[in-house]
N, C-alpha and C positions, 0 to 999 in steps of 0.2 A: 509306331514303335513295332519292330519286326517280331513275330510271335515265336522265332527260333531263340530258344534258351541257350545260355551260355554252356551248359554242359552236352546239350545235344550238338551244338556248334563245334565245340571242340573235338567231339566223338567224330563227327563228319568229317571235320578237317584232319584229324588222324587216320581215318580210314582210306581216304583220299589222295593224301599227302599235301596236295594244294588245295587254296579254295575253287569249287568246281564251277565251271564256266556257265552252267545255267543260272548263276546269281548276279549274270551280267545285266546291264541297264540301260536305258537310253538315257544320254546325257542331257545335261541342262538345255543346251542350245537346239537339240532335236526335239525338244518337246514343247515348250512355251517360253519365248524370249522374254516375256514380261513378267515371269515368275521370279521370286527371291532363289538364290543359290542355296542351298541347304549344305552345310558343312559340320564335318566330323575331325576333331583335333586328338591327335596321337603323340602324346608325351606334352608335359604341360610343366616343365622346368624354367629357366630363365627366358629362353626363347621361345618356348611355346606360350607363355604368359604374354609376352610381348606381341606375339602374332595373333594371339587371342584379343588383346585389346584393340588392336587395329582393324580386324575384321569384324569386331562387334560395331565400330564406327560405319561400317557400310550398310546404308540402306537397303541395299539390292542382296544382302547374303544374310542368313539367318543360320546361327550355330545351335545345332541340335544333338550333338552328342558329343562326348569329353573320355578319353580314355588315358591311364596312368598306373603305374605300378606302386606308386604311393599314395594311400590313400587321403593323408591330408592335403596333398596338392589337388586332388581330384575335387574334394569336399570344397575348398577353396575357390577354385575354379567355376565349379558350380553354383555356388553363391555369386559369383562376379556376374555370371550369364544371367541367372535368373533376376538379378537386380537390374542389369540393364534392359531386360525385357519385360521386366514388372510381373514375373510370374512366380509362383509359390514351387516348393520343392516336389510336390504332387504332379504339379502340370508342367514343371521345367524341363531343362536340359536333361537327356538321360545320359548316365555315368556307367562307365564298365572298368573293371580291373583288367580285362581281355580285350586289347583292341580288334581283335577278330569279329567281335560283335559289331563294331562300326561297320567292317567291310562287309559283312553279311546282311547289313541293311539296305535294301533296294530303294529306300527313299533318301538317301542321300548322295549329292552330285559331286562332292569334291571331299578331299580330304588334306588337313595340312599335318606334316609329320615332321614333328621337331624333337625326337629321340636321339640318343647318343648315335654315333657315325655307325658302330656295329649294329645297330638295328634300324638301318634306312633300308638296305636292299628287299628283305623279306617283305615287309609290309606295303612297300613301294609298287613289287611285282603282284602281291596278292590284290592290292587295289586297282591296280591297272587291269587285272584279269577280269575283276568284278565290274569294269565299265566306269570307273570313278576317275574325275580328274584330279590331280595331285599337285601340291606346293610342298618340296621338300627341303629341308634345310640342308645346307653345304657343311663339309666336304659330303657329294654325292655317294660316295662309297668308302667302303673299308679296304678293297682290293680292286684290281683292274677287271678280273672276271665279272664279279659283280655288276661294275657299270655296264658292260655289255649286255648282260641279260636284263638289266632295267631298260636299255634303248630298245632292245628287241620286245619286251612286253609294251612297252609305252607306243613302238612302231605300229604291232600288231594290232593292238586296241585303239589306235588312233585317239590315245591321250592328250588332251592340255596338259602338259607339265611345265612347273617351274622350279628351277633351281634356286636357293637363297643367296645368290652371288649378286648383292643389290647395290653394287657399285656400279652396275651396268646402268640402273636407274637413277640411283640419289646421289648424295654428298655435293649438292650444287651443280651438278654435271661437270664436274672438274675431269672426271676420268674419261668422259664421254667427247669432251673438248681434245682431251690429250689423244684419245684414239683416231680422230679425224685429223688431229694435225699430222700424226705419224702416217697415217693411211694415205695421205694427200701429198707427203714428200716435202713436207716444210723442216722436217729435221734431216733431210737427206737421205742416204741409202743405211738404213740402219745395220749397224755391225754388233753393237752389245746391249745387252738388256740385264738389267740389277734387279734384283727382287729383296727387298728388306724384310723377311720375317724372320721368326724366331728358329729354335732349334729343332731337330727330327725326333721322332718318338722314340720309346725306350721300353724294355718290358718291365712290368707291373712287379713291383717287390714290397707293395704296402704289407703291413702285419694285419691279422684278424681281429676283428672287432664283433661285437652281438649286434644282429640284426634287429633293427627297431621295429616297433610294434608297427603294422599297417603298412610295412614294406613288403613288397614279393621279390625278393632279392633275386630267387631261381629264374624268375620271368625276366629281371633287370639283366642278367647275364645272356638268355637266351641263347643265339647261337654261339657267343663266346665260350672259352674254356671255362670249366668250373674252377672257382677261387673263393675265398670267405671274404664275407662284407668288408668293406672299409668305407668310411664317411666321406672320404676324399672323391670316389668314384660317384657316391650316389647320397648325397648329402641328407640328413634327416630333417622331414617336414618340409616349409617353405623356406627356400635360399634364395639370398639377393647376390650371388656370386656365379661366376661361371665354373662349374664342377670341373677338377683338374683329371677326369676320365680321358680328356683330352690328350694328356701327354703321354699315355700309355699304348703300347704298340698293340694289346689284344682288344683295343677299343676304339683305336682313333690314329691318326697320323702325326701325332704333334703339332707344334707351332707351326712346322712345314705346312701341314695341311690346314690348320685351323684359320690362318690369314692367307695362307698360299691359294687356297680355295678362292680367294678376291683378288689377289694380285697377280697370280699367274694366266688366271682367268683374262684381266685387263691386258696383259702382255701378249698373250696369244691371239686376242680379239684385235689389237693393234698390228699385229704382224699379220694378220689375217689367216693364221693358222689354227683356229681354235676348233677345226674338224680334224685335225692331225696331232703331230706331236715330234717332239725331238728323235734324232736317229743315234744319240751318244750320250752317254751318262759317263762322268768322269769326276770323282770324289777326288779331294786335296790329298797329295800324298803323305801329308804329314799326320793325317788322321784325326784332324779337326774337324767340327762340327758347322762349319761357315766356310764358303767358298765352292763349293761343287758347281761344275760346269755341267749345261747342257746344250748341245750342239744341233743345229736344225740342218735339214738337207742343203737349204740355200747358203750355209755357211754362217748365219748369225749366232753368236753364243750368249748363252742366257746363264747368269751367276744366281747363286743363292748367296745373299748378303748384298746390302748398298746402304747409300746415304738416304734414300726415302723409300716410300711403298714401292714406287716402280719407277726406275729410271730409263731413258733410252738415250743410247750415244749412236749419233749418226755423222755421215760426211759434212753435215751443215750446223752441227751443233749439239746442245744436251737439252733433253726434257725431262723434269722431275714431276711428278705428280703423286700426293697423299690424299686422304680424305678431307684435310685442311687446307690444303694450298697447291698450286700449280706453278712452277717456275721453268724459266730457261735460259740458257747461254749460247747464244746471244739473246738479249730480252725482247729482240724484235721477232722472234717466230711466234711469242704469245699475240702480237698485233696484227697477225695473218688473218685474212678472211678467207672463209671456204666458201668456194662459187656454188652456184646453184647446180651448175652440171659435174661437180665433184663427188666424192664419197661422201655420204651422210649416213651416221649410225641410226639404227633401228629407234624410232621416237618413243622414248617412256621417262617418265620422270618420278614414278611410284611403283616399285616392283611388284607390291601386294595388287595394286589397283589394274597393273598391266595383266597380272595372273587373273583377275575376276572378269575384266573386259574379253580376254582371249578365251575363258569359258564360254561366254555368250556368243563371241563371233567366229568359235572353233580356229581362229588363227592361230599361229605358231607365238608361243611368249619369247622374249627377250634372251632368255637363259634356258633353254629346252636340254631334254635329258642328253643328247649327244654333246653337246658343249660342255655341261655339267660333267660328264664322265671324262671328256677330253682333259678338262681343267683337273679333275681328281686324280687321274692317270698319272700327270705329272708330278703330282705331290707323291704319287706312290713310287714314282721311278726315283726320286729325290731321296725319300727315305730309303729305299733298296739300295741305293749308291752309297751312303752312309753306313748302312747295316753291313753290305758286304765288303766294303772297302777296297773296290778294284773296278776298273772301268767295264761298261755294259756297253754292248751294241743292241739298239733297239729297234723293231720294225714297226713303226706305227700302221701300217695297213694292218697286217697281220696281228698286231698287237701282241707280239711274243718278243723276247730277247732270242739274238741270233745265234745259234749253236751253243746255248747255254742252259744246260739241263738244272743246273742249280738254281739259277736267278728265276728259270720260269716257275720252278715250283712254289715259289713265292706269290704268283700272281692269282693264288685261290686259296682260299681256307675253307677246309671242310667243316659245316657249321658242326656244332655238338647235337648230339643224339637226334630228338624229335624235331628239331629245328632244321634238319637238312631237307628243305623242301623247295628249294628252288636251284 
């Protein structure tokens, strides 16, 4: 365990603005390929606890540190880890109320970040600069500028990075099959894509409640604007549901981003456009929160709303894919074989395992930072289209709206006071 105390670390971080580069370390694969990968977990809500269970099952990984702003969650997860490893609390996993203590430890190879969306960019960039590999929940960011900063940090530090858009790896390979069918022309020339996700985000208007004992509410807010506690945002203790901070603009991108981080990702992958984005955003003229159109430079139109998670409409038919099914019209599309010399997707059937294997091999993961950033950007563009209620022209290369000062003002949100560190 590091001999850097919480107080001295926070003092150092405050004086230098960001985690100093002297904390960088040699990553797992650059040292001994047969050692266990040491992991730190940042965020232990529903998704964090789910990830924890999966990584605890890997014999080549060792969970050595946990961080959360809710004491009860931290203690619960520590008991789980210590039980798995048959350790007592004195010699077991380290626990921290401040995630930066995990990043300061140079004996940790990688971190798993499963915090609310507004708390992704800062720890990701700090961890990358500290030489750690990263598995981060989707959607990757709260805004477009954060995403580009993440990509730059990961590129500079040669970070192995996985975004948790696991449809690329899992769900029976249905999405992978759909991508191969589309990419190899079995649906013909694609002209329309429909994305079946819910409503855009909205401003938070929840009433004030008393902060529960053991919850660091100011830390939970972090870079987000100051506001009173409400359990809808940060449930008390151990919870078994997905908290609805997801719905609110201050912390996330609504259902558009929550599931759009999966479905827009598959759509762009199938179109071969997961390193770019649309050129035009057109919300419905009637002000409704469904039906926004995204147009790509090649003329493909992508609509928010649809009969399935992802629907591809082409000159030779229609292909609909969801987590539980894949259907086509005509049905013969699904009978098509993909030849050895045709396009095949990156092989992966377990998203977390892919990350671990890439930490060892130093190869790129199936969903690296650039792809996660581009997918999150579509979610942000969709939300902004609804919020502003007018057409927007987007330059995916410059990652700016064309001659639109108002819209460009929403591409970045200045973090609150001491968290303005990236």
